Structure formats: structure tokens, C-alpha cells
C-alpha positions, 0 to 999 in steps of 0.5 A: 514639678510645676513649682520651678516653671511657675517660679521661673515665669514669675521671678526671671531674675532669680535664676540663681535659686534653681542651683539649690534645686539641682544641688538637692537633686544631686545630693539625693541621687548621690545618696541613692547610688552610694548607699550600701546594701545591708548584709545578709546578717542584717537582713536575717536579724531584721526578719527574726525581730519581725518573727518574734514580734520585737520590732517598733517604729518603722521596722515593718516598713523598712523591711518591706521597702528593702530592695536587695541588690544581690540576687541570692538575698533578694531571692530569700527576702522575696520568699520571706514576703511570699511565705509570711505575708505582711511582716506585721503578721509574722508574729502570729504565723502557724507553726509550718510557716514559722518553720519555713521563715526560720529556714530562710533566716538560717539561709540568710545567715549562712550566705558567705558575706565575702562572696557577695 
């Protein structure tokens, strides 16, 4: 945050360089506001992969940082996080919690995509 101010003071003739900063911020904001939410089916697929232990890379972090806009999906997503705890530990859940997680996954799959 301080770098543009320092650059403005040290290089007052290079004000045109700030256009790049503004373009970068505009691109980030545009991509943030136009990004589509994953479908309930995609949420269910991600949760099932985590539950089965067949995940890799950043799958755990991606699931943890999803922020669904749809209230029904958000409710089911937050229930999955509350029941299972950390997604990287879902593969070792006891039978009762695994059954609850499978119920959430089933509910995600049953959500009507056309109503979203």
C-alpha cells in the first residue's frame, strides 16, 4: 500500500505508470464479481472426493474457502464444515459422521439447479 505513494513522491513525472495499477485492480475486481458459483453437483463432487480421501493439490483449501452465494448451498456447505471438521480429516471420520456427510452430499445432489 505504501509503494504507490513512495513511487509518486520519488518519480513524479512517471504518473502514467499508475494506470497499470488501476488496470490491475479493475481486472481483479471484474473477475471477482463475474465469477460463477460452482453448481451444487460440483460442491457434492468436491465433498465426496474429500470424504473418500481421493484429493490432491489444493482441493482441501479450495473447498474450505468456497463461499457459495446460494443460501441453500451455503447452509449445506457450512454444515459439512461443522460436522466433519477440517476437510483433510474427513477420510478418517467415524461411521456416524460419515453417514451425516453422505446425507449432506445427497442433499446437495438433489438441489434443483434450475431453481438456483
